[in-house]
C-alpha positions as a Markdown table, in Angstrom:
| # | Residue | x | y | z |
|---|---|---|---|---|
| 1 | Met | 95.0 | 55.7 | 119.1 |
| 2 | Leu | 97.3 | 58.6 | 119.7 |
| 3 | Glu | 97.7 | 59.2 | 115.9 |
| 4 | Ala | 93.9 | 59.2 | 115.4 |
| 5 | Ser | 93.4 | 61.7 | 118.2 |
| 6 | Leu | 96.1 | 63.9 | 116.7 |
| 7 | Ala | 94.6 | 63.7 | 113.3 |
| 8 | Arg | 91.2 | 64.7 | 114.6 |
| 9 | Ala | 92.7 | 67.7 | 116.4 |
| 10 | Asn | 94.6 | 68.8 | 113.3 |
| 11 | Ala | 91.4 | 68.5 | 111.3 |
| 12 | Ala | 89.5 | 70.6 | 113.8 |
| 13 | Leu | 92.2 | 73.2 | 113.6 |
| 14 | Ala | 92.1 | 73.2 | 109.8 |
| 15 | Ala | 88.4 | 73.6 | 109.8 |
| 16 | Arg | 88.6 | 76.5 | 112.2 |
| 17 | Asp | 91.3 | 78.2 | 110.1 |
| 18 | Leu | 89.1 | 77.8 | 107.0 |
| 19 | Leu | 86.2 | 79.3 | 108.8 |
| 20 | Ile | 88.3 | 82.3 | 109.9 |
| 21 | Glu | 89.5 | 82.9 | 106.3 |
| 22 | Thr | 85.9 | 82.6 | 105.1 |
| 23 | Leu | 84.7 | 85.2 | 107.6 |
| 24 | Arg | 87.5 | 87.5 | 106.6 |
| 25 | Gly | 86.5 | 87.2 | 103.0 |
| 26 | Gln | 82.9 | 87.9 | 103.8 |
| 27 | Ile | 83.9 | 91.0 | 105.8 |
| 28 | Ala | 86.0 | 92.3 | 103.0 |
| 29 | Arg | 83.2 | 91.7 | 100.5 |
| 30 | Leu | 80.7 | 93.5 | 102.7 |
| 31 | Arg | 83.0 | 96.5 | 103.2 |
| 32 | Arg | 83.2 | 96.9 | 99.4 |
| 33 | Met | 79.3 | 97.0 | 99.4 |
| 34 | Gln | 78.9 | 99.1 | 102.5 |
| 35 | Phe | 78.0 | 102.5 | 101.0 |
| 36 | Gly | 74.5 | 102.6 | 99.6 |
| 37 | Ala | 70.9 | 102.4 | 100.5 |
| 38 | Ser | 71.4 | 99.4 | 102.8 |
| 39 | Ser | 74.6 | 100.7 | 104.4 |
| 40 | Glu | 73.2 | 100.6 | 108.0 |
| 41 | Lys | 72.2 | 96.9 | 107.6 |
| 42 | Leu | 75.5 | 96.0 | 106.1 |
| 43 | Thr | 77.3 | 97.8 | 109.0 |
| 44 | Arg | 75.4 | 95.6 | 111.4 |
| 45 | Glu | 76.3 | 92.5 | 109.5 |
| 46 | Ile | 79.9 | 93.5 | 109.4 |
| 47 | Ala | 79.9 | 94.1 | 113.2 |
| 48 | Gln | 78.4 | 90.6 | 113.7 |
| 49 | Leu | 80.9 | 88.9 | 111.5 |
| 50 | Glu | 83.8 | 90.7 | 113.1 |
| 51 | Leu | 82.6 | 89.6 | 116.6 |
| 52 | Ala | 82.4 | 86.0 | 115.4 |
| 53 | Leu | 85.9 | 86.3 | 113.9 |
| 54 | Glu | 87.2 | 87.8 | 117.1 |
| 55 | Glu | 85.8 | 84.9 | 119.1 |
| 56 | Leu | 87.3 | 82.3 | 116.7 |
| 57 | Glu | 90.7 | 84.0 | 116.8 |
| 58 | Thr | 90.6 | 84.2 | 120.6 |
| 59 | Glu | 89.8 | 80.5 | 120.8 |
| 60 | Ser | 92.7 | 79.7 | 118.5 |
| 61 | Ala | 95.1 | 81.7 | 120.7 |
| 62 | Val | 94.0 | 79.8 | 123.9 |
| 63 | Pro | 95.6 | 76.4 | 124.3 |
| 64 | Glu | 92.9 | 73.7 | 124.8 |
| 65 | Thr | 92.8 | 71.7 | 128.0 |
| 66 | Gly | 93.5 | 68.1 | 127.6 |
| 67 | Ala | 95.4 | 68.6 | 124.3 |
| 68 | Val | 96.8 | 65.6 | 122.7 |
| 69 | Leu | 100.4 | 65.0 | 123.5 |
| 70 | Ser | 102.9 | 63.9 | 120.9 |
| 71 | Asp | 106.5 | 62.8 | 121.0 |
| 72 | Thr | 107.5 | 65.8 | 118.9 |
| 73 | Pro | 108.7 | 68.6 | 121.2 |
| 74 | Val | 106.6 | 71.8 | 120.9 |
| 75 | Arg | 108.6 | 74.9 | 120.2 |
| 76 | Pro | 107.8 | 77.8 | 122.5 |
| 77 | Ala | 106.5 | 80.8 | 120.7 |
| 78 | Pro | 109.1 | 83.6 | 120.3 |
| 79 | Val | 108.8 | 86.3 | 123.0 |
| 80 | Arg | 108.9 | 89.7 | 121.5 |
| 81 | Ala | 110.6 | 92.4 | 123.6 |
| 82 | Leu | 108.4 | 95.2 | 124.7 |
| 83 | Pro | 109.1 | 98.6 | 123.1 |
| 84 | Asp | 112.1 | 100.5 | 124.4 |
| 85 | His | 110.2 | 103.9 | 124.4 |
| 86 | Leu | 107.8 | 102.8 | 127.1 |
| 87 | Pro | 108.8 | 104.0 | 130.7 |
| 88 | Arg | 110.0 | 101.2 | 133.0 |
| 89 | Ala | 108.8 | 100.8 | 136.6 |
| 90 | Glu | 111.0 | 98.4 | 138.5 |
| 91 | Val | 109.5 | 96.3 | 141.3 |
| 92 | Val | 111.9 | 94.4 | 143.4 |
| 93 | His | 110.6 | 91.2 | 145.0 |
| 94 | Glu | 112.7 | 90.2 | 148.1 |
| 95 | Pro | 112.5 | 86.8 | 149.7 |
| 96 | Ala | 109.9 | 86.4 | 152.4 |
| 97 | Ser | 112.5 | 86.0 | 155.0 |
| 98 | Gly | 114.1 | 89.3 | 154.1 |
| 99 | Ala | 117.4 | 90.0 | 152.3 |
| 100 | Cys | 119.8 | 89.3 | 155.2 |
| 101 | Thr | 119.3 | 85.9 | 156.7 |
| 102 | Cys | 118.9 | 82.3 | 155.3 |
| 103 | Pro | 115.5 | 80.8 | 156.1 |
| 104 | Asp | 117.1 | 77.4 | 156.8 |
| 105 | Cys | 120.2 | 78.1 | 158.9 |
| 106 | Gly | 119.9 | 81.8 | 159.7 |
| 107 | Gly | 123.2 | 82.5 | 158.0 |
| 108 | Ala | 124.0 | 85.8 | 156.3 |
| 109 | Leu | 122.9 | 86.1 | 152.7 |
| 110 | Arg | 124.9 | 87.7 | 149.9 |
| 111 | Arg | 123.5 | 88.7 | 146.5 |
| 112 | Leu | 124.8 | 86.6 | 143.6 |
| 113 | Gly | 122.6 | 87.8 | 140.8 |
| 114 | Gln | 118.9 | 88.3 | 139.8 |
| 115 | Asp | 116.2 | 87.1 | 137.5 |
| 116 | Ala | 114.1 | 89.7 | 135.7 |
| 117 | His | 111.2 | 89.6 | 133.3 |
| 118 | Glu | 109.0 | 92.4 | 131.9 |
| 119 | Met | 105.2 | 92.6 | 131.7 |
| 120 | Leu | 103.0 | 95.1 | 129.9 |
| 121 | Asp | 101.0 | 97.2 | 132.3 |
| 122 | Val | 98.4 | 99.9 | 131.7 |
| 123 | Leu | 97.4 | 103.1 | 133.6 |
| 124 | Pro | 93.7 | 103.7 | 132.9 |
| 125 | Val | 92.7 | 107.2 | 131.9 |
| 126 | His | 92.4 | 109.2 | 135.0 |
| 127 | Trp | 91.0 | 112.8 | 135.3 |
| 128 | Arg | 92.4 | 115.5 | 137.4 |
| 129 | Val | 91.6 | 119.2 | 138.1 |
| 130 | Val | 94.2 | 121.7 | 137.3 |
| 131 | Arg | 93.9 | 124.7 | 139.6 |
| 132 | Asn | 95.6 | 127.8 | 138.1 |
| 133 | Val | 96.8 | 130.1 | 140.8 |
| 134 | Arg | 98.1 | 133.6 | 140.0 |
| 135 | Pro | 99.6 | 135.3 | 143.1 |
| 136 | Lys | 99.3 | 139.1 | 143.3 |
| 137 | Tyr | 102.3 | 141.2 | 144.4 |
| 138 | Ser | 102.5 | 144.9 | 145.3 |
| 139 | Cys | 105.5 | 147.1 | 145.2 |
| 140 | Arg | 106.3 | 148.5 | 148.7 |
| 141 | Thr | 107.7 | 151.6 | 147.0 |
| 142 | Cys | 105.2 | 152.6 | 144.4 |
| 143 | Glu | 102.3 | 150.3 | 145.2 |
| 144 | Lys | 102.2 | 148.8 | 141.7 |
| 145 | Ile | 100.3 | 145.5 | 141.4 |
| 146 | Val | 102.2 | 142.7 | 139.6 |
| 147 | Gln | 100.5 | 139.5 | 138.5 |
| 148 | Ala | 101.1 | 136.9 | 135.8 |
| 149 | Ala | 98.8 | 137.0 | 132.8 |
| 150 | Ala | 96.0 | 134.5 | 132.9 |
| 151 | Pro | 96.8 | 131.3 | 130.8 |
| 152 | Val | 95.1 | 131.0 | 127.5 |
| 153 | Lys | 92.0 | 128.8 | 127.7 |
| 154 | Ala | 91.0 | 126.2 | 125.2 |
| 155 | Val | 87.4 | 127.2 | 125.6 |
| 156 | Ala | 86.4 | 130.7 | 126.7 |
| 157 | Arg | 84.5 | 130.5 | 130.0 |
| 158 | Gly | 84.9 | 126.7 | 129.8 |
| 159 | Lys | 86.6 | 124.1 | 132.0 |
| 160 | Ala | 88.3 | 121.9 | 129.3 |
| 161 | Thr | 92.1 | 122.1 | 128.8 |
| 162 | Phe | 93.8 | 121.7 | 125.5 |
| 163 | Ala | 94.7 | 118.2 | 126.4 |
| 164 | Thr | 91.1 | 117.4 | 127.2 |
| 165 | Leu | 89.9 | 118.7 | 123.8 |
| 166 | Ala | 92.7 | 116.6 | 122.1 |
| 167 | His | 91.6 | 113.5 | 124.1 |
| 168 | Val | 87.9 | 113.8 | 123.1 |
| 169 | Val | 88.7 | 114.5 | 119.4 |
| 170 | Val | 91.2 | 111.6 | 119.1 |
| 171 | Ser | 88.9 | 109.3 | 120.9 |
| 172 | Lys | 86.0 | 110.1 | 118.5 |
| 173 | Phe | 87.7 | 110.4 | 115.2 |
| 174 | Glu | 90.8 | 108.1 | 115.6 |
| 175 | His | 89.4 | 105.4 | 117.9 |
| 176 | His | 85.8 | 105.7 | 116.8 |
| 177 | Leu | 84.4 | 106.3 | 120.3 |
| 178 | Pro | 81.0 | 108.1 | 120.0 |
| 179 | Leu | 80.5 | 111.1 | 122.3 |
| 180 | Tyr | 77.7 | 109.4 | 124.2 |
| 181 | Arg | 80.0 | 106.5 | 125.0 |
| 182 | Gln | 82.8 | 108.9 | 126.1 |
| 183 | Ser | 80.2 | 110.6 | 128.3 |
| 184 | Glu | 79.3 | 107.3 | 129.9 |
| 185 | Met | 83.0 | 106.5 | 130.5 |
| 186 | Met | 83.4 | 109.8 | 132.2 |
| 187 | Ala | 80.3 | 109.2 | 134.3 |
| 188 | Ala | 81.9 | 105.9 | 135.5 |
| 189 | Gln | 84.6 | 108.1 | 137.1 |
| 190 | Gly | 82.1 | 110.6 | 138.6 |
| 191 | Leu | 82.2 | 113.2 | 135.9 |
| 192 | Asp | 78.9 | 114.6 | 134.8 |
| 193 | Ile | 79.6 | 115.8 | 131.3 |
| 194 | Asp | 76.8 | 115.3 | 128.7 |
| 195 | Arg | 77.1 | 114.7 | 125.0 |
| 196 | Ser | 76.2 | 118.2 | 124.0 |
| 197 | Thr | 79.1 | 119.6 | 126.0 |
| 198 | Leu | 81.5 | 117.2 | 124.4 |
| 199 | Ala | 80.1 | 118.2 | 121.0 |
| 200 | Gly | 80.7 | 121.8 | 121.8 |
| 201 | Trp | 84.3 | 120.9 | 122.7 |
| 202 | Val | 84.7 | 119.2 | 119.3 |
| 203 | Gly | 83.5 | 122.4 | 117.6 |
| 204 | His | 86.0 | 124.5 | 119.6 |
| 205 | Ala | 88.8 | 122.0 | 118.6 |
| 206 | Ala | 87.8 | 122.4 | 115.0 |
| 207 | Ala | 88.1 | 126.1 | 115.2 |
| 208 | Leu | 91.5 | 125.9 | 116.9 |
| 209 | Leu | 92.7 | 123.6 | 114.1 |
| 210 | Asp | 91.4 | 125.7 | 111.3 |
| 211 | Pro | 94.8 | 127.4 | 110.6 |
| 212 | Ile | 96.4 | 124.0 | 110.2 |
| 213 | Val | 93.6 | 123.0 | 107.8 |
| 214 | Ser | 94.2 | 126.1 | 105.7 |
| 215 | Arg | 97.9 | 125.3 | 105.6 |
| 216 | Ile | 97.2 | 121.8 | 104.4 |
| 217 | Arg | 94.9 | 123.1 | 101.8 |
| 218 | Glu | 97.7 | 125.4 | 100.5 |
| 219 | Glu | 100.1 | 122.4 | 100.3 |
| 220 | Val | 97.6 | 120.3 | 98.4 |
| 221 | Leu | 96.7 | 123.0 | 95.9 |
| 222 | Lys | 100.2 | 124.0 | 95.1 |
| 223 | Gly | 101.0 | 120.5 | 93.8 |
| 224 | Asp | 100.6 | 119.6 | 90.1 |
| 225 | Lys | 98.8 | 116.3 | 90.8 |
| 226 | Ile | 95.8 | 115.8 | 93.1 |
| 227 | His | 93.8 | 112.6 | 93.9 |
| 228 | Ala | 90.2 | 113.3 | 94.7 |
| 229 | Asp | 87.3 | 111.2 | 96.0 |
| 230 | Asp | 84.2 | 111.6 | 98.1 |
| 231 | Thr | 82.2 | 109.3 | 100.4 |
| 232 | Pro | 78.7 | 109.5 | 102.0 |
| 233 | Val | 78.4 | 110.5 | 105.6 |
| 234 | Pro | 75.3 | 110.2 | 107.8 |
| 235 | Val | 74.4 | 113.5 | 109.3 |
| 236 | Leu | 71.9 | 114.2 | 112.1 |
| 237 | Asp | 68.9 | 116.1 | 110.7 |
| 238 | Pro | 66.8 | 117.5 | 113.6 |
| 239 | Gly | 63.1 | 117.5 | 113.0 |
| 240 | Arg | 63.1 | 114.8 | 110.3 |
| 241 | Gly | 63.4 | 111.8 | 112.6 |
| 242 | Arg | 66.3 | 110.3 | 110.6 |
| 243 | Thr | 69.7 | 111.1 | 109.3 |
| 244 | Ala | 70.5 | 112.9 | 106.1 |
| 245 | Thr | 73.4 | 112.1 | 103.8 |
| 246 | Gly | 76.2 | 114.5 | 103.6 |
| 247 | Arg | 79.5 | 114.1 | 101.6 |
| 248 | Leu | 83.1 | 114.1 | 102.8 |
| 249 | Trp | 85.4 | 115.2 | 100.0 |
| 250 | Val | 89.1 | 114.3 | 100.1 |
| 251 | Tyr | 91.9 | 115.8 | 98.1 |
| 252 | Ala | 95.4 | 114.2 | 98.5 |
| 253 | Val | 98.9 | 114.7 | 97.2 |
| 254 | Asp | 101.4 | 111.9 | 97.5 |
| 255 | Asp | 104.4 | 111.6 | 95.3 |
| 256 | Arg | 106.4 | 109.1 | 97.3 |
| 257 | Ala | 105.7 | 106.4 | 94.7 |
| 258 | Ser | 107.9 | 108.5 | 92.3 |
| 259 | Gly | 110.8 | 108.8 | 94.7 |
| 260 | Asn | 109.8 | 112.3 | 95.8 |
| 261 | Thr | 110.7 | 113.1 | 99.4 |
| 262 | Ala | 108.0 | 115.8 | 99.9 |
| 263 | Pro | 105.6 | 114.8 | 102.6 |
| 264 | Pro | 102.1 | 113.7 | 101.6 |
| 265 | Ala | 99.1 | 115.8 | 102.5 |
| 266 | Thr | 95.4 | 115.2 | 102.6 |
| 267 | Trp | 92.7 | 117.9 | 102.8 |
| 268 | Tyr | 89.1 | 117.1 | 103.7 |
| 269 | Arg | 85.9 | 119.2 | 103.1 |
| 270 | Phe | 82.4 | 118.4 | 104.2 |
| 271 | Thr | 79.2 | 119.4 | 102.3 |
| 272 | Thr | 75.6 | 118.6 | 102.8 |
| 273 | Asp | 75.1 | 117.3 | 99.3 |
| 274 | Arg | 77.0 | 116.0 | 96.2 |
| 275 | Thr | 76.6 | 118.7 | 93.6 |
| 276 | Gly | 79.4 | 119.4 | 91.2 |
| 277 | Ala | 79.7 | 123.0 | 92.5 |
| 278 | His | 81.6 | 121.7 | 95.5 |
| 279 | Pro | 84.7 | 120.2 | 93.9 |
| 280 | Gln | 84.8 | 123.1 | 91.5 |
| 281 | Ala | 84.8 | 125.6 | 94.4 |
| 282 | His | 87.3 | 123.5 | 96.4 |
| 283 | Leu | 89.8 | 123.3 | 93.4 |
| 284 | Ala | 89.2 | 126.8 | 92.0 |
| 285 | Gly | 92.5 | 128.0 | 90.5 |
| 286 | Phe | 94.0 | 124.6 | 90.3 |
| 287 | Arg | 95.4 | 123.8 | 86.8 |
| 288 | Gly | 97.3 | 120.5 | 87.2 |
| 289 | Phe | 96.3 | 116.8 | 86.9 |
| 290 | Leu | 93.3 | 115.5 | 88.7 |
| 291 | Gln | 92.8 | 111.8 | 89.3 |
| 292 | Ala | 89.2 | 110.9 | 90.3 |
| 293 | Asp | 86.3 | 108.6 | 89.5 |
| 294 | Ala | 83.9 | 109.3 | 86.6 |
| 295 | Tyr | 81.6 | 111.5 | 88.6 |
| 296 | Ala | 80.2 | 114.2 | 86.3 |
| 297 | Gly | 80.7 | 116.9 | 88.9 |
| 298 | Tyr | 84.4 | 117.1 | 88.0 |
| 299 | Asp | 83.6 | 117.8 | 84.4 |
| 300 | Gly | 83.5 | 121.6 | 85.0 |
| 301 | Leu | 87.1 | 121.4 | 86.3 |
| 302 | Tyr | 88.2 | 119.5 | 83.2 |
| 303 | Arg | 86.7 | 122.2 | 81.0 |
| 304 | Ser | 88.5 | 124.9 | 82.9 |
| 305 | Gly | 92.0 | 123.6 | 82.3 |
| 306 | Val | 92.4 | 120.7 | 84.7 |
| 307 | Thr | 93.8 | 117.5 | 83.0 |
| 308 | Glu | 91.7 | 114.4 | 83.8 |
| 309 | Val | 93.6 | 111.3 | 84.9 |
| 310 | Ala | 91.5 | 108.1 | 85.0 |
| 311 | Cys | 91.7 | 105.8 | 87.9 |
| 312 | Trp | 92.5 | 102.0 | 87.5 |
| 313 | Ala | 91.1 | 101.2 | 91.0 |
| 314 | His | 87.6 | 102.5 | 90.1 |
| 315 | Phe | 87.6 | 100.7 | 86.8 |
| 316 | Arg | 88.8 | 97.5 | 88.3 |
| 317 | Arg | 86.1 | 97.7 | 91.0 |
| 318 | Lys | 83.4 | 97.8 | 88.4 |
| 319 | Val | 84.8 | 94.7 | 86.6 |
| 320 | Phe | 85.4 | 92.9 | 89.9 |
| 321 | Asp | 81.7 | 93.5 | 90.9 |
| 322 | Leu | 80.6 | 92.0 | 87.6 |
| 323 | His | 83.0 | 89.1 | 88.1 |
| 324 | Glu | 81.6 | 88.5 | 91.5 |
| 325 | Arg | 78.1 | 88.2 | 90.2 |
| 326 | Val | 78.8 | 86.3 | 87.0 |
| 327 | Ala | 82.4 | 85.2 | 86.2 |
| 328 | Thr | 83.2 | 85.1 | 82.5 |
| 329 | Pro | 86.4 | 84.5 | 80.5 |
| 330 | Leu | 86.3 | 88.2 | 79.7 |
| 331 | Thr | 86.1 | 89.5 | 83.2 |
| 332 | Thr | 88.8 | 87.0 | 84.3 |
| 333 | Glu | 91.2 | 88.1 | 81.6 |
| 334 | Ile | 90.6 | 91.8 | 82.4 |
| 335 | Leu | 91.3 | 91.3 | 86.1 |
| 336 | Glu | 94.4 | 89.2 | 85.3 |
| 337 | Arg | 95.7 | 91.9 | 82.9 |
| 338 | Ile | 95.1 | 94.6 | 85.5 |
| 339 | Gly | 96.9 | 92.4 | 88.1 |
| 340 | Ala | 99.9 | 92.2 | 85.8 |
| 341 | Leu | 100.0 | 96.0 | 85.5 |
| 342 | Tyr | 99.8 | 96.3 | 89.3 |
| 343 | Ser | 102.7 | 93.9 | 89.7 |
| 344 | Ile | 104.8 | 96.1 | 87.4 |
| 345 | Glu | 103.8 | 99.2 | 89.3 |
| 346 | Ala | 104.8 | 97.5 | 92.6 |
| 347 | Glu | 108.3 | 96.8 | 91.2 |
| 348 | Val | 109.0 | 100.4 | 90.2 |
| 349 | Arg | 107.2 | 102.1 | 93.1 |
| 350 | Gly | 109.5 | 104.7 | 94.7 |
| 351 | Arg | 111.8 | 104.8 | 91.7 |
| 352 | Pro | 112.4 | 108.1 | 89.7 |
| 353 | Pro | 109.8 | 109.1 | 87.1 |
| 354 | Asp | 112.1 | 108.2 | 84.1 |
| 355 | Val | 112.6 | 104.7 | 85.4 |
| 356 | Arg | 108.8 | 104.2 | 85.9 |
| 357 | Leu | 108.0 | 105.7 | 82.5 |
| 358 | Ala | 110.5 | 103.3 | 80.8 |
| 359 | Ala | 109.1 | 100.3 | 82.6 |
| 360 | Arg | 105.5 | 101.2 | 81.6 |
| 361 | Gln | 106.4 | 101.8 | 77.9 |
| 362 | Asn | 108.6 | 98.7 | 77.6 |
| 363 | Arg | 106.5 | 96.2 | 79.6 |
| 364 | Thr | 102.9 | 97.2 | 79.1 |
């Protein structure tokens, strides 16, 4: 009876694990298909699948009540220490009777040790008002007025500090919190700041960061190898009742795979369309190696002295899409051969260029 119950429980867990892996595979497949005419529909499908996956993983993490007991002792899960860089707040819990007398006989107590354990706590985001006060002083001898200069403001005639701008920008672009949702979260704490104001703050932050963007551009363009790509971005188009499609261009340099210690850099540019004039303007003056997809908009660069470097990832994606629709011996062999090349690259990643070149010539 016990063995049968245990077998059923194990079978249920195996079925749940299989469903989790299936959902992960479906999400990965939909992400590969996400950009296109039906991107909004696919985004909704991905969100629904991720919600289902989250619920399953949560259920897997919660021990079931009435779980079947077995004679085999269950090993406790290892407890990972909390990060050392987090500040510690120590809370001492004294006995209810106080630290001096025994609750049974009234005798004096002496400390013989302690037990301690750590828990992870959170301080929710809280807003405050910084009141800048600049006292005025006058010289009793010459009547000169002395006062500290006004602090630099993040937004001229605005109320936001630099920290506030940083919080809004990071929340939007790093943690994917839309501005309307940030406005709602602020309203829950009694702050009436609408989305248009937050959008203005994002614009001010972009202007403040422009010198850094220019410096990153210089670092990217002074390299001899650049990786380029672009992706569609929905853009609000007032008056049309729907969004338009802009493009976000990315230009990256990263030589860590060749053992180079120079830091990587990535430069982004936004345009309202996908004409070849944009990458040609962005990379004007560059004469090195450009690795990109087969988009014809790069051809003008190749005619002007830039050396084209084809991309295995883009080629493999096309073959993989064909293989997903109709698997054939040819597509299988191509994917296996590319996989073998990837394995060799993984072995020599981070090695000097001469080592990588020798491995490629001798093993491929």
